[in-house]
N, C-alpha and C positions, 0 to 999 in steps of 0.2 A: 872692328867689333870690340867690345870691352870685355877681358877675360875675367875669370872667377876672382883672381887675387885684386884686381882693380875694383871690381864690384864690393868686395869685402872692405877695402880701404875706404871706398866712398861711404858705405854704410857706417863704418867706424866714425868717420868724420861728421856725418849727419847725426848719428846717435850722441856723440859727445857735445855736439852744438845744441840740439834741441831735446835729446832724450834725458840727459843728465839733469839739466834744470827742471824738466817735467817730472822726472823721477823724484827729486828732492821735494818739489811742492806736493807732487801727490802722495807721497809717504807722509808728509807732514799734515796734509789735509784728511787723509784716510785715518792716520794714527790719531788726530785730534777727534774725528767722528767716533772712533772706538772709545777714546778716553772719556768724552762726553757722555756717551751712551752708557757707559759702565759706572760713571761717578756721580753724574748730576741726575737730580730729580727732573721730571717733566718741566718744560718751561713753555710759556706762551710763544706760539709760532714755530716751535721746533717739532719735529716728528717725535714719536715714542722712542724711548731708549733702545728697545730690540731693533728698531728700524735703523737707528743711527748705527749700532753695532754691526748690523748686517751690511749696510752700505760700506762702512768703513772696511770690514773684512773682506768683501767683494773687491773693492779698490786695491787693497793690499795684495790680494792673490792675482789680480790682473797684473799689477806691477811685477810681481815676482815671476809670473809667466813670461812677461816681455823680457826681463833680464835673462832668464834661463833659455828662451829662443834665440835671443841675441847672442849669448855666449856660444851656444851650439853652432850657430851660423858662422860666427866670427873664427871659431876655432877649427871647425872642420868642413865648412861649406855646405852644400846640399846633403852630403853624406851625414854630416852631424845632425841634421834635421830628421833625416831618416831613421837615425838610431834612436831618438828620443821616443818615450812612451807616448801613446796617443792622447793621453791626458793633457799633456802640455799644448 
């Protein structure tokens, strides 16, 4: 059976391999959506600016939640997740 330390090491390896590139691309895409929604007028084929800003902010908040939950799991395991506020 795999103990908690091995689970956390495995999660760290998987998060570094797949999560960090996804985080970089996700922040880039979500930030671009917010920036385009705030600075550009409407263009043909794009959703209205408030929709772009909303999608971008939702993406950024989702990525922030993933980072916060991952940090709690890696630093304190299951107890770290229990200590978090239910909003996360």
